[in-house]
C-alpha positions in Angstrom: 11.8 -7.5 24.9 10.9 -3.8 25.6 12.3 -1.2 27.8 9.1 -0.4 28.6 5.6 -1.5 29.7 2.7 -0.9 27.7 0.1 1.0 29.4 -2.6 0.8 26.7 -3.2 -3.2 26.4 -5.6 -2.7 28.6 -8.1 0.3 29.5 -8.0 1.9 32.7 -11.6 0.7 34.2 -11.0 -2.6 33.3 -7.5 -2.8 35.2 -8.8 -1.5 38.3 -11.8 -3.7 38.1 -8.9 -6.9 37.3 -6.4 -5.9 40.3 -9.5 -5.2 42.8 -10.9 -8.7 42.3 -7.6 -10.1 42.4 -6.7 -8.1 46.0 -10.0 -9.1 46.8 -9.4 -12.8 47.0 -5.2 -12.1 48.1 -6.3 -10.5 50.8 -9.1 -12.6 52.5 -6.8 -15.2 52.0 -3.8 -13.6 53.5 -6.6 -12.8 56.8 -7.4 -16.5 56.7 -4.0 -17.8 56.3 -2.6 -15.1 59.6 -5.6 -16.2 61.7 -4.9 -19.8 61.0 -0.8 -19.6 61.8 -1.3 -17.8 65.2 -4.1 -20.5 66.0 -1.9 -23.7 65.2 1.7 -21.9 65.0 2.5 -18.9 66.7 5.9 -19.0 66.1 5.8 -18.7 62.3 3.1 -15.7 62.5 5.8 -13.3 62.1 7.2 -14.5 59.5 3.9 -15.4 57.5 3.2 -11.2 58.6 6.4 -10.2 57.3 6.2 -12.5 54.2 2.3 -10.7 53.4 3.6 -7.2 54.4 6.8 -7.6 51.9 4.3 -8.9 48.7 1.7 -5.8 49.8 4.6 -3.6 49.6 5.6 -5.3 46.3 2.3 -5.4 44.7 2.3 -1.4 45.4 5.8 -0.6 43.7 4.4 -3.3 40.8 2.0 -0.5 39.8 4.8 2.3 39.7 6.4 0.0 37.5 3.4 -0.9 35.1 4.5 2.6 33.3 7.8 2.6 33.8 11.3 -0.1 33.1 10.2 -3.4 31.8 13.5 -4.6 33.1 12.5 -3.5 36.8 8.9 -5.0 36.6 10.0 -8.1 35.4 13.1 -8.6 38.4 10.1 -7.7 40.6 7.5 -10.1 39.4 10.0 -13.2 39.6 10.5 -12.3 42.8 7.2 -12.3 43.9 7.0 -15.3 42.5 10.3 -16.6 44.6 8.4 -15.6 48.1 5.0 -17.1 47.4 7.2 -20.0 46.8 8.7 -19.5 49.8 6.0 -18.8 52.0 3.8 -21.8 50.4 6.9 -24.2 51.8 7.3 -23.2 55.4 4.6 -25.6 56.4 2.9 -28.0 54.8 -0.6 -27.0 56.2 0.0 -23.4 54.7 -0.8 -24.2 51.0 -3.0 -21.8 50.5 -0.7 -19.0 50.6 -0.3 -20.1 46.9 -3.2 -18.1 46.8 -1.3 -15.1 47.1 0.3 -15.3 43.6 -3.5 -14.4 41.8 -2.3 -10.7 41.8 0.8 -11.5 40.2 -0.8 -13.0 37.3 -2.2 -9.5 36.1 1.2 -8.1 35.8 3.1 -10.8 34.8 0.0 -10.6 31.8 0.8 -7.0 30.9 4.5 -7.2 31.1 4.8 -9.8 28.9 1.6 -10.3 26.9 0.6 -13.4 24.5 2.5 -17.2 25.2 5.4 -16.0 27.2 3.3 -14.4 29.6 1.2 -17.7 29.6 4.3 -19.4 29.6 6.0 -17.9 33.0 2.2 -18.8 34.4 2.6 -22.1 33.7 6.2 -22.5 34.6 5.4 -20.8 37.8 2.9 -23.5 38.7 4.7 -26.3 37.3 7.9 -25.5 39.7 5.9 -25.1 42.3 3.2 -28.1 42.3 7.3 -30.2 41.8 9.1 -28.3 44.4 6.1 -28.6 47.1 6.1 -32.2 45.9 9.6 -32.8 46.6 9.2 -31.7 50.2 5.6 -32.5 51.0 4.7 -35.5 48.7 0.8 -36.2 47.9 -0.2 -34.5 51.0 -2.8 -31.9 50.1 -2.3 -32.8 46.2 -5.7 -32.5 45.3 -6.7 -28.9 46.3 -3.0 -27.5 45.4 -3.7 -28.9 42.3 -7.4 -27.2 42.1 -5.4 -23.7 42.6 -2.7 -24.4 40.0 -5.9 -24.8 37.6 -7.2 -21.9 38.7 -4.1 -19.4 37.9 -3.7 -21.5 34.3 -7.7 -20.1 34.0 -7.0 -16.4 35.4 -4.6 -16.2 33.1 -6.0 -17.2 30.1 -8.6 -14.7 31.1 -6.3 -12.1 31.4 -4.2 -13.2 27.9 -8.0 -12.9 26.5 -8.5 -9.8 27.9 -5.4 -8.1 26.8 -5.8 -9.6 23.2 -9.4 -8.2 23.0 -9.1 -5.1 24.0 -5.5 -4.7 22.0 -7.4 -6.2 18.7 -10.1 -3.3 19.6 -7.3 -0.7 19.5 -5.9 -2.2 16.2 -9.3 -1.8 14.4 -9.9 2.1 16.3 -6.6 2.7 14.6 -6.8 1.5 11.6 -10.6 3.1 11.2 -8.6 6.2 12.2 -6.0 5.6 9.1 -8.9 4.5 7.1 -11.1 7.8 7.7 -7.5 10.1 6.8 -6.8 7.8 3.7 -10.8 8.8 2.5 -10.7 12.4 3.6 -7.4 12.7 1.7 -8.7 10.9 -1.4 -11.3 13.0 -1.9 -9.3 16.1 -1.6 -7.1 14.8 -4.4 -10.2 13.8 -6.2 -11.1 17.5 -6.0 -7.9 18.8 -6.9 -7.5 16.5 -9.8 -11.3 17.7 -11.3 -10.0 21.7 -10.1 -7.0 20.8 -12.4 -8.9 19.3 -15.2 -11.6 22.3 -14.8 -8.8 24.6 -15.2 -7.5 23.1 -17.4 -10.7 22.8 -20.0 -11.5 26.3 -19.7 -8.0 27.5 -20.9 -8.3 25.0 -24.0 -11.7 26.4 -24.6 -10.7 29.9 -24.2 -8.1 29.0 -26.8 -10.7 27.7 -29.0 -13.0 30.9 -28.5 -10.0 33.3 -29.4 -8.6 31.1 -32.1 -12.1 30.8 -33.8 -15.2 32.4 -32.6 -13.4 35.5 -32.2 -12.1 35.7 -34.7 -15.3 34.5 -36.5 -17.3 37.9 -34.9 -14.4 40.0 -35.6 -15.2 39.1 -39.2 -18.7 39.3 -38.6 -18.3 42.8 -37.3 -15.8 44.5 -40.6 -18.7 42.6 -43.1 -20.8 43.9 -40.9 -19.7 47.6 -41.4 -18.8 46.7 -45.3 -22.4 46.1 -45.9 -23.8 49.6 -44.2 -21.5 51.0 -46.1 -21.9 49.8 -49.6 -26.1 50.3 -48.4 -25.3 53.7 -48.7 -23.3 53.7 -51.4 -24.2 51.2 -53.8 -27.3 48.5 -52.4 -26.9 46.3 -55.0 -23.1 45.4 -53.9 -24.5 44.4 -50.4 -25.1 41.4 -51.3 -21.5 39.8 -50.9 -20.7 41.1 -47.6 -24.1 40.1 -46.3 -23.7 36.7 -47.9 -20.4 36.5 -46.4 -21.9 37.2 -42.7 -24.4 34.7 -42.7 -22.1 32.3 -43.7 -19.7 32.9 -40.9 -22.3 33.2 -38.8 -23.2 29.4 -39.6 -19.8 28.8 -39.0 -19.2 30.3 -35.7 -22.7 28.7 -34.6 -21.2 25.1 -35.2 -18.2 26.1 -33.2 -19.9 27.0 -30.1 -22.2 24.2 -30.5 -19.1 21.9 -30.9 -17.8 23.8 -27.5 -21.2 23.7 -25.5 -21.0 20.2 -26.4 -17.4 20.1 -24.4 -18.9 21.6 -21.7 -21.7 19.0 -20.7 -22.0 18.1 -17.7 -21.9 14.5 -17.1 -24.0 11.7 -18.1 -27.3 12.0 -17.4 -28.7 8.1 -16.8 -31.3 8.6 -19.7 -28.3 9.0 -22.0 -27.3 6.0 -24.0 -23.5 6.3 -23.8 -22.4 4.7 -27.5 -24.8 7.5 -28.7 -22.9 10.1 -27.3 -19.8 8.7 -28.5 -21.1 9.2 -31.4 -22.8 12.2 -31.5 -19.4 13.4 -30.1 -17.4 11.9 -32.8 -19.8 13.5 -35.4 -19.3 17.0 -33.9 -14.9 16.6 -34.2 -15.6 15.5 -37.6 -17.2 18.8 -38.7 -15.5 21.1 -37.0 -12.1 19.6 -36.5 -11.9 17.1 -39.9 -11.2 14.3 -37.7 -11.1 11.0 -39.5 -12.5 8.0 -37.2 -13.3 4.1 -37.7 -15.4 3.2 -34.9 -15.8 -0.5 -33.9 -18.6 -0.9 -31.1 -20.9 -3.8 -30.1 -25.1 -2.4 -30.6 -24.9 -1.1 -27.0 -22.7 -1.2 -23.7 -24.3 -1.0 -20.2 -25.5 2.1 -18.5 -22.5 3.8 -16.4 -23.3 5.6 -13.5 -22.8 9.6 -14.2 -19.8 10.2 -12.2 -18.2 7.2 -13.7 -19.0 8.2 -17.3 -18.4 11.7 -16.5 -14.6 10.8 -16.3 -15.0 8.4 -19.1 -16.2 11.3 -21.2 -13.5 13.4 -20.4 -10.7 11.0 -20.9 -12.0 10.1 -24.3 -12.4 13.7 -25.0 -8.5 14.5 -23.8 -6.9 11.6 -25.9 -9.1 13.0 -28.9 -7.7 16.0 -28.4 -4.7 14.9 -28.8 -4.8 13.3 -32.0 -6.3 16.5 -33.6 -3.7 19.0 -32.1 -0.8 16.2 -32.8 -1.4 14.5 -35.8 -0.9 15.7 -39.4 -3.6 13.2 -40.7 -5.8 13.3 -37.9 -7.0 9.4 -38.2 -8.0 7.5 -35.3 -9.5 4.2 -34.9 -11.6 3.7 -32.0 -12.5 0.4 -30.5 -15.0 -0.2 -28.2 -15.2 -3.8 -26.6 -17.1 -6.1 -23.7 -15.6 -8.7 -22.0 -14.5 -10.7 -18.5 -12.7 -7.8 -17.6 -15.4 -4.9 -18.5 -15.4 -2.3 -20.6 -12.2 -1.5 -22.8 -11.9 1.1 -24.9 -9.2 1.7 -27.3 -7.5 4.3 -29.5 -5.2 4.2 -31.9 -3.5 6.8 -34.1 -1.8 7.4 -37.3 1.2 8.9 -35.8 3.9 10.4 -35.2 3.5 9.7 -31.2 5.9 11.1 -28.6 8.9 10.5 -26.4 7.2 9.9 -23.0 10.6 10.9 -21.2 11.5 14.2 -23.2 7.8 15.2 -22.3 7.9 15.0 -18.9 11.3 16.6 -18.4 10.0 19.0 -20.5 6.7 19.4 -18.6 4.2 18.8 -21.1 2.4 15.6 -19.6 -0.1 17.2 -17.4 -3.5 16.5 -19.8 -1.6 12.8 -20.1 -1.4 12.6 -15.9 -4.9 14.3 -15.6 -6.3 11.3 -17.7 -4.7 8.9 -15.5 -5.9 10.3 -12.0 -9.4 10.3 -13.9 -9.4 6.7 -14.6 -7.6 6.2 -11.0 -11.2 7.4 -9.5 -13.0 5.3 -11.0 -11.3 2.6 -10.8 -10.0 2.0 -14.3 -6.8 1.0 -15.9 -5.2 3.0 -18.9 -2.1 2.8 -20.5 -0.7 4.7 -23.4 1.8 3.4 -25.2 3.9 5.7 -27.4 7.3 6.3 -29.3 8.5 8.7 -31.9 7.5 8.2 -35.4 5.0 5.6 -34.4 2.0 5.0 -33.5 -0.1 6.1 -30.2 -2.4 3.6 -28.4 -4.2 4.7 -24.9 -6.4 1.4 -23.7 -8.6 2.0 -20.8 -9.5 -1.0 -18.6 -12.9 -0.2 -16.6 -14.0 -3.4 -14.3 -17.9 -4.4 -15.1 -18.1 -4.0 -11.2 -17.9 -0.2 -11.6 -21.2 -0.1 -14.1 -25.1 -0.7 -13.6 -25.4 -4.2 -16.0 
């Protein structure tokens, strides 16, 4: 049992309304009881008056204990139950004193919610019935049974209020948790995107430096050489001009490839399979990538955001093949099954040790691939071992695609 009573089982407004109704009913009953006793049995008036006043004082104490100790409240509720039972047994004609138990019922169910509280009310009704039947027999039996039935109905109603309020508060708490989780997921998604963009910028900067920048630098020297030959012997200026043209064509191809990689998320009018073939053709020319593509005639169109992440995962995987394999050979399989869209890439080795790369903090690109897959609801697996092939497998559920 808890050491303190939960204060949030019912809202303040419902608590006030519930207890106000209970006190109104018990107050009317107490006044009527005292009037009948004063008319019929004046000698019992002070006993009943003292009992009702003591019970009224205990109700005030009950409210203060609702915010404090569960043990003290349970003891007080038990004493109230015995006091009310004692008032009903003083005289067989004053069974109406049982109604004074009405304000005790909400206190019991607040202290002991659920079946335990309902059991307490039922046990009180059962004991009161048995004791009264033992003392007075069947006198006013039907009326007392109606009162006991009212106790059970009231306790069920209060328990329903508490259950409903608790479910509502739990739903609101879960909603807040979901909103917080959604916010964190959005922030994480933005961070992943920023990391991926930063990594892509660094990679492109290196490629610009290693390829286009060097070509432009070579073109500068070749143009200076051509100018000098034009002054000295114009007939000899043809060779550097041809080299300038050749180098410019190569630089143009490099720039086209880099611009292709910088393209935004796929647009709806673009065919994903055609774009994949176009990208592979670019890599074949630029990076001497040797690939084999197995794919169906067409695949379902994808939402732009999903297509964007899928394309970036493919880019990173193919970039790793070019960067880390000597043969630069890869087999790409694109298929559709009951689970969704499946993309597999398998190279010719030499593979790598995942744990060794993780310890050396060299798995950033692979981690970005996993995070991108999670963002679009796909599953990504990477199997690789030293001196063996590496297999990258991505499975995207069809529910995420627009068929």
